[in-house]
N, C-alpha and C positions, 0 to 999 in steps of 0.2 A: 814477730814483725821485725823487719830490718830497720836500722836507724833512718835510712833515707825515706821510709814511708811515714815518718813523723814530721816531715817538712811540708810546708805550703808549696803547692806546685807553681812553677813559673811557666808562663806561656799558656798553651792550650789546656783547658780543663775537660774532665769528663762531663757527660750530661748530668749525672747525679750531682757532681760538685757545682756545676753552674746553677742548677736549680736551687741548691742550698745557699749559694751566694745571693741569689735573687730573693730568697724567702723573707728576710727582714724587711726589705723594701716593699715587697708585695703586701705583707701584713700591715706595715705602717701606713701605706697609702690606702689599702683596703679597709682599714679600720675607720678612716675618715669618710671614704666613699660609701661604706655601708650605712653610715648615719643618714646620708642623703637619700640612698635607695629606700631604706626602711621608712623614712619620713615621707617619701613620695607615695609609697604603697599604702602606708597606714601611719598617720601622725602619732597614733598611740604607741605603735611599735617603736617608732623613732624616739619617742619620749622615754619609753621603758629602757631602750638601749642606752640613751644618754644618761638616764638616772643611775643605771647600773655602773657606768664608768665613773660618774662623779661620786657615787657612794664609795667605790673602791679607793678613789683618790683621797676622799676625806679620811677614811680609815688609815690609809698610809700616812697622811699628814699628821694624824694623832700619834701614830707609831714613831714618826720622825721626831716629834717634840719630846716624847717620852725617852727615846734612846739617846737623844742629844743630852738631856739632863744626866742620864746614867753614864754616858760616855765621857762627859766632861769631868764628873767626879772620879771616874775610874782612872783617867789620865793623871789627875792631881795625886791620887793615891799611889800610882805606879812611879811617879816622879819622886815621891818622898822615900821610896824604898832604898835601902843601902844595898844595891845589887852586888857591889864588891864584897860586902860581908857575906851575902848569901852564897857567892861563889866560893869564898873561903870555907863556908860550912860544908860544901860538897867535897872539899879536900879531905876532911875528916868527918864523914857523915855520922859515924857511930857516936863520937863525942858530942857533936852538935845536936844530935837527936836527944841524947841524955839530958842536955841543958834546956832544950826547948819544948819537949813533948808535953810537959805539964803547964807550960806558960799559956796564958790567954792574951790574945792580941787582935786588934781590929785592923792591923796593917794589911796592905794589899796581898792577897793570896798567902797569908801566913800559914794557915792550916795546910794548904797544898804544899808549901815548902816543907813542913814537918812530915807530911806523908812521903814526899820525895826522899827525905833523909832516912826515914824508916825503911823504905823499899830498897834504897841503895845499900844501906848498912847491913841488910839481911842477906845480900848476895854473897855466896861463898867465893865466887870468882869475879869480884867487882872490877879488878884491873882489866879483865878481858872484856867485860860487858859495857863499861862506861869510860868516857874520856874525862880526865880531870881538867878543871878550868886552867890550871897552871901549864897544861900541855897544849892549850889552844893558841893558834895564831889567827889574827884577824887581818885579812887582806881587804883593803878598801880600793875599789876601782872607780875613779872619776873620769868621765869622758868629756871631751871638749871639742868644739868645732872652730869658733872664732871669738870666744868669750875673752874679756879683758882681765887684766890683773886685779882690778877692783872687785870683780865678781868671784874669781877663783880663790884668791888668797884667803878671804875669811872662811871659805869652806874647808880649806886644808888646815887652817888654824883650829877650826872646831874639832877636827879629827885629832890633831896634835894635842889639844888640851883636854881630850877625853880622859876618863878615869882609868881606862884600860892601859896596861903597861906599854909604853911606846916601843920598848925593845922587842915586843911581839906583834907590832903592827907593820905590815908591808903596804906601802902606799903605791898605787899604780895609776899613773896619769896617761890615759890613752887619748891621743889627739889625731885629728884628720889631716892628711896630706893636702886635701883640697882646701883646708883653711888658710893655706899660703904661708908666707914668710912671717907675718905678724904673729900668728899663733905659735909658730916654732920659737920665735924670739921670747914670747911670754912664758912658754913651758920650761925653757932652759933657765930662765931667770927664777922661776918658781923652784926648780930643782936646786939651784944654787942656794936659795933661801932655806929650804927645808930638808936637804939631803942628810943632815946630821940628826934630825928629829925622830926618825923612824929606824926600824931594823934595816929597811931598804926603801929607796925612793926610785921607782922604775919609770922611765919615760918610754912610751911605745907609740910609734907613728903608724897609723893605719893607712896603707896604700890606697890610692884612689882607683876606681874602675876595675876591681877584681871580678872575675867571671863568677856568676851565680849569686852575686850580692846586689841588694838594692843600696842606694845611697842613704844610709840611715844609721841610727845609733847602735842597733844590734850588731852589725859587722865590726864596728869599732870596739864594742864590749868584748866580742869574741877574740879579736886580735890581741887586746890587752890581756885577757884571761889566758890565752895560749902562751904568752910570754911569761906570765905568772907561773904557769905550770912548769915551764922549763926551769925557772928560777928555783921552784920548790924541789924539783928533782936534783938539781945541781947542789943544793944545800942539804940534800938528804932529809928533808922534813916530811913526815908522814902526811900524805895528802888528806887522809880522813880526819886530821886534826885542824885543818885549815878552813875557816869560814870566809866567804866572799860577800862583801856588801857593795852593791853598785849604787853610785850616787851621781847626780848631775852636778854641773859646775856651780850652781847656785844653792846647793843643799847645805844646811847648817845642822850638823848632827848634835843631838843632846849629849852632854858629857857622860851620861849613864847608859847610853844606848848600847855600846859594845859590851859592857858588862852584863846588861840584861839579855842580850843575844847569847852570850857565852853561857849564862846560867841556864836558859831554856834548852840550849844545845846539850849541855852536860847533864841535865836532869833526866834525859832520855837515854835508853840503851843505844849503843853505837849504831846498830842497823836501823832502828826506828828513827834516830836523829837524822840519818842520811836521807830519809824519805819525807823530810819536812823542809819547808822554807819558812822564813821568819820575816814578818811584815810590820814595820813601824807605822805609826800614825803620821801621815804626811799632811802638814799644815802649811798653807800658803800665806804666811804672815810676816816674812822677812821685811818686806818693803811696803806693808799694807798702808802705812801712813802717807806714803808718797804716791801710791797708785791712784788712777782716776776712779771716780765713783762707780761706774759700771763694772770695772775690773775688781774693785773691792767686794762688790756683791758676789761676783762669780767666785773670787778667791775664797771668801768666807763660806759660801755655799759648798764648794768642793771640799773645804776643810771639814765641814760638818758631815758631809757624805762619808768621808774617810773615818771620822769619829764614830759614826753610826755603824759602819761596816765592821769596825773592830769589836763591836758588841755582838756581832752575829758571825761567829767563826765559820759556820756552815756556808756563809755567803762571801767569805773573805777570799779574794784573789790577789795575786801579785799586782802591785801598782807602783809605778815610779821607783823609788828606792826600795830595795828588799835584800835579804840575806839568804844565802844558800850554801851548803857545804861544797867545797871544791871537788871532792870525789864524785858527788852526784852531778855537778856541772860538767865535769870531764866526760862522764859516761853518757851524757845526753848530747855530747858535742857542743857544749856551751849554750849560747842562745841562738835563736833563729836569725839567719842572715837575710831573710826574705820578707819581713814584715816591718812596718813602721810603728807597730805597737808591740814591741818585743817584751815589755813588762807583763801585761796581761796574758799575752800568748805563752809566756814561760810557764804559767800555771798549767795550761793544757798540755804542753809538751811534757812537763813533769808528771802530770796525772796519767797520761798514757804510757810513759816510760816505765812508771812503777805499777802499771796495770791496776790503777785505781787506789792503790795503797799509798796515798799521798794527801797531805793536808798543809794548810798554811797556819802557822802559829802566830797569834797576834802578840806583837811586842808593843805594849801600850806606853811607850816612851817615844816622843815625837822626833821627826826630822823635819826641820822647817825649810820652806822653799819660797821663791819669789812669786808674787803676783805679776801678771804680765804688764810690762811697761816698756814702751819704745820711746823714741825721741820726741814724737808729737802725739797729740791725742788721736788724730786720724790714723796714724800708723799703729798706735796701740789698739784701737778698736779692730783694725784689720788683723793684727797679730793674734788677738784673743780668739777671733773666729777661726783662724787657721789652726790654732792649738786645739780648740774644742772639736774641730772637724777631724783632726788627727786622732784624738781620743775616741771619737765616735766611730772611727774606722775599725775599732775593735769588733764591730759587727762582722768583720771578715772571719772571726773565729767561729761563727755559727756554722759556716760551711766546713771548716777544718774539723770541728768536733763531730758534726753530723756525719761526715764522711767516714770517720773512724768508728763511730758508734753503730751506724746502720750497715753493718757488714757481718757476714757469717763467721769470719775468723777473728772477731773482736776478742780482746784479752782483758776487758774491763767489765765489772758487773753491770748488766743492762739497766735495771730499774734505778739503781743509784745514779748512774750516769745520765739516764734520761731525765731524772729530776733536776740535775745540774744543768742539763741542756735546756730544759724548759725555762729555768730561771734566767739563763743567759739570753735566750730569745726574748723573754718578757722584758728584761731590762732595756734592751735596745729598742724594741717596738714602742714601749710606753714612753721612753725618752723622746721619741719623735712625735707621737700622735697626741699624747695627753694634753699638752699645753694648748694647742689650737682647739681641741674638742671642748675643753673646759672653758676657754675664753669665748668661743663663738657658738658652740654646739647647742646651747639653750634656745637659740633663735631659729635653728634649722627646721624642726618639725612645723613650726608656725609658718615660716616663709615658704616651705615647699607645698603647703596646702592652706592657702589663706581662707578658703571657704569653711574650714573646720572650726567649730565653735567649742570644742572640748575644753573644759576647764583645766585639765591636766596639761594640755599643750600650751595654753596661753599663760599658765602660771609658771612655766619652766624658767623664764628669765628671773622671776622672783625667787624661785628655788635656788638658782645659781647664786643670787645675792646672799641668801641665807648661808649657803655652803661656804662662800667666800668669807663671810663674817666669822664662821666657825673656824675656818682655816687660818684666819688672822691671829687666832690664839697661838698656833704653831709659829707664826711669824714673830709674834711678841717674844716667845721663848728664844727664837733664833737671835733676835736683837739683843736680848739680855746676855746671852752667852757669847755673842760676838764681841760685846764690850769687855767681857771678862777675859777673853782670849787675846785681846790686843797687847802687843808688846809695849814697852814704855814709850811714851810720846817723845819724839825728837824735840830738842830745844828750839828748833827753827819754827815750830808750829805753836800757835796759841791754843789755849785750852778750848776755845770756841770750835776748833776743828772737830772736836768730839761730837758736836751737834750734827755735823755732816755724816758721821758714822751711823747716825740713827736715821736721818732723813733720806739717806741713799736707798733705803729699802723700798721706797715708793717706785723704784725702777724695776722691782722684781718681776711683775707681769710682762713687761716689755722684754726684759732680758731672757725670760723663759721662752718666749716666742722667737726672738731674733737670734739668740745665741744657742740655747740648749736644743730647742726643737729644730731650728733651721739647719744647724750644723749636722745634726743626726740625719735629717732628710738628704742633705748634700752627700754625706758619706755613703748612705744606703743607696742613693740613686746611682752613684758611681759603680757600686757593686752590681746593682740591677742591670746596668748597661754594659758592664765589663770594662769600664774605664778605671783600671786599677791604680791605686795610689802607691807608687813604688819609689817615692823619694821623700825623705824625712824633711819636712819644713821646719827648720830650726827656729825656735822662738828667741828673738834677740833679747839679750840681758842688758838693760840700761840701768846704771846706778845713778841716783840723784845725788849731786854733790853739794 
């Protein structure tokens, strides 16, 4: 396949592509409508349909609670690892293996580290097959639109203060021309502050209105990465030794993150490492104490979702900040310039580019981000919905993946890809329909046929209450771990504010309906009607002073 065939079409779609775009919306609406139709034809059938959905939901809720516990412990263990030392071990794998192979340790993936050392040290041509950590350059690309100094400066400081050697960090700040004079003034001030802290500090302005591009983050990333590529060639640095990490302006990188990425990259053979991307755990906790209660619930819920996904590598896709080798990025023509969800979409572009031989490696060291916060509560509530609607527009990938999968000349394994496709479709459909079905579905069979006196039908609301009670166990686990994950309380808040961090969870049912489900339905309805979202709605970053 030619590279252009890996891009999302702009303008008119084929009939096949249009049907696949409509599919998530048809299924999400159809799932709710089917409950009414079955209940009208036979209340018992409606009850069975509803009970099957609620049973699946309960099983998933139990799984969420279990994986949350495991994910939290795993992150704590990964943060305690001396990743710099493990990178040093890879420099002299034979000597390190001799020291460690008889040692017993409960440290995070210690035995896997020993196996890596054994494998690498046994290679006769190790220099040709593996990249040494001391040869790796880390390029960090931060993109900005109109964010202020108070948002971007701490993010750059976090990169500067990481454990990875600054003389091998190339910092690239890509900013939008459409951001105006204010952003230009800010980025030049930032370069003045940090230009001596890295191997290089590159400023890259992304021109506005280029043909074939939407107004979004993806084109800005591509523009910045292209300038990075030119710099790498100019300095005669081997591109296969350069890792790119893309971050937003509010991202705070853990000091050990770049070392952890370097280790995972160098522990794999060169060719294998190029066919991997590396995904941190994205936690929305930077300003969690300042955010409004609904936004705190959403931020913590999203953090837990990312925590859970990192425990399920087969379900792990690129999200928000992620790392990928420069060589692979260049071969794929960087990121997509045609979608507002360039992060998740990058997974599928990579998957098809490498003909299915591609995976996301979990880096269980966090990059922390901001919860949504605007100047007023009203603006914040709106901004949060807009952000979730943008994320939910990832349903557009259902058409993209299906179009490349269901064709005679596909170059990916069919059954493996079909399984991934079904999980993708399921994730978007359940996000839309589950909340309203669970909240109101127990009454539908009874309301649609009031003359029915079946005990099963009339007991459905009671069944829902029991299920909700069981599901509250999962909520209790969530509350406990949300308190454990909180950063240190700012001095401006009294200790009583912690009480709000518990009572806020009574908003969960409303938030699930108004934000999670509604935003998914809006995004899928736009796809259903062909009203494409081709402009990235930037979430304003307000810092409380």
